[in-house]
C-alpha positions as CSV (number, residue, x, y, z in Angstrom):
1,M,236.8,82.7,12.2
2,D,236.4,81.0,15.6
3,K,239.6,79.7,17.2
4,I,239.5,76.2,18.5
5,S,241.7,75.6,21.5
6,L,242.6,72.2,22.5
7,K,243.8,71.7,26.0
8,L,245.9,68.6,26.5
9,P,245.5,66.9,29.8
10,V,248.3,67.8,32.2
11,N,249.6,65.0,34.3
12,I,250.3,66.4,37.7
13,L,253.2,64.6,39.4
14,K,253.9,64.4,43.1
15,F,257.3,64.5,44.6
16,L,258.4,63.8,48.2
17,V,260.9,66.6,49.0
18,M,263.0,66.5,52.1
19,G,265.4,69.4,52.9
20,K,267.9,69.7,55.7
21,A,270.1,72.7,56.6
22,I,273.7,72.3,55.8
23,E,275.9,72.4,58.9
24,Y,278.6,75.0,58.7
25,G,280.4,74.2,61.9
26,G,279.2,76.2,64.9
27,P,276.6,78.6,66.0
28,M,276.1,82.0,64.4
29,N,276.6,85.2,66.3
30,P,273.3,87.0,66.9
31,Q,273.8,89.7,64.3
32,D,274.5,87.1,61.5
33,F,271.6,85.0,62.7
34,I,269.2,88.0,62.5
35,M,270.4,88.8,59.0
36,V,270.1,85.2,57.6
37,A,266.8,84.6,59.4
38,E,265.1,87.8,58.2
39,N,266.5,87.7,54.6
40,V,266.7,83.9,53.8
41,F,264.9,81.6,56.2
42,L,261.7,83.6,56.9
43,P,261.1,84.5,53.2
44,S,261.7,80.8,52.2
45,I,259.2,79.5,54.8
46,Q,256.7,82.2,53.8
47,M,256.9,81.1,50.2
48,I,256.4,77.5,51.1
49,K,253.4,78.5,53.3
50,Q,251.9,80.3,50.3
51,W,252.3,77.1,48.2
52,E,250.5,75.3,51.0
53,D,247.7,77.9,51.1
54,N,247.4,77.5,47.3
55,K,247.0,73.7,47.8
56,K,250.2,72.9,45.8
57,I,252.0,71.2,48.7
58,V,251.4,69.5,52.1
59,G,254.1,69.1,54.6
60,G,255.7,70.6,57.6
61,L,258.8,71.1,59.7
62,P,260.0,68.2,61.9
63,V,259.9,69.4,65.5
64,G,263.3,70.6,66.8
65,Q,265.2,70.2,63.5
66,R,266.4,72.5,60.8
67,A,264.6,70.6,58.1
68,G,261.4,70.3,56.2
69,V,259.3,67.6,54.5
70,M,256.8,68.3,51.7
71,I,254.8,66.5,49.0
72,I,254.8,68.9,46.1
73,E,252.7,68.7,43.0
74,S,254.3,69.7,39.7
75,A,253.8,69.1,36.0
76,S,257.5,68.0,35.6
77,A,260.8,67.5,37.3
78,E,262.0,70.7,35.6
79,E,259.1,72.7,36.9
80,L,259.8,71.3,40.4
81,A,263.5,72.2,40.1
82,E,262.6,75.8,39.1
83,K,260.2,76.1,42.0
84,M,262.7,74.7,44.5
85,Q,265.5,76.9,43.2
86,S,263.3,80.0,43.7
87,L,263.5,79.5,47.5
88,P,266.0,81.9,49.1
89,F,267.4,79.1,51.2
90,W,267.7,76.6,48.4
91,A,271.5,76.6,48.3
92,L,271.8,76.4,52.1
93,N,270.0,73.0,52.3
94,T,270.6,69.5,51.0
95,W,267.6,68.1,49.2
96,E,266.3,64.7,48.6
97,V,263.6,64.4,46.0
98,I,261.6,61.2,45.4
99,P,259.0,61.0,42.6
100,L,255.9,59.3,43.9
101,Q,253.7,56.8,42.1
102,S,249.9,57.4,42.5
103,F,247.9,54.8,44.5
104,E,245.7,54.4,41.4
105,S,248.7,53.3,39.3
106,G,249.9,51.1,42.2
107,V,246.6,49.3,42.1
108,E,246.9,48.8,38.4
109,N,250.5,47.5,38.7
110,V,249.5,44.9,41.4
111,K,246.5,43.8,39.2
112,R,248.9,43.3,36.3
113,Q,251.4,41.4,38.5
114,I,248.6,39.1,39.7
115,A,247.4,38.4,36.1
116,N,251.0,37.7,35.0
117,A,251.5,35.3,38.0
118,K,248.2,33.5,37.1
119,K,249.4,33.0,33.5
120,M,252.7,31.6,34.8
121,A,250.9,29.3,37.2
122,E,248.7,27.9,34.4
123,M,251.9,27.0,32.4
124,M,253.6,25.2,35.3
125,P,253.2,21.4,35.5
126,P,251.0,20.2,38.4
127,K,252.7,19.6,41.7
128,P,253.3,15.9,42.5
129,M,251.2,14.6,45.3
């Protein structure tokens, strides 16, 4: 008997993700910096670079700041959370995540608003001259 597989369409969501290093009050000594840079920061940035290579994100590092900005594609907020929490430096940053609406749905929303406004305008009494 042949198996029939139905693949449901997966809506890919986009999220604007902004991360900034938490300030711990003062510079690190060189030995601590080397340990954290080699074991936390570098592996995290390498993971993000791999996501970029796999076309899952676009983004970059603001020049001169300990921060990053990305647009990440994900099937759900839960999947995004799992992905973000897999980064070694996840707990050392504050994160702001903003779900993005597609431009296509934005066009549809504005068209709907225009249609609703036209209906309202038709129901209004004429302006006195």
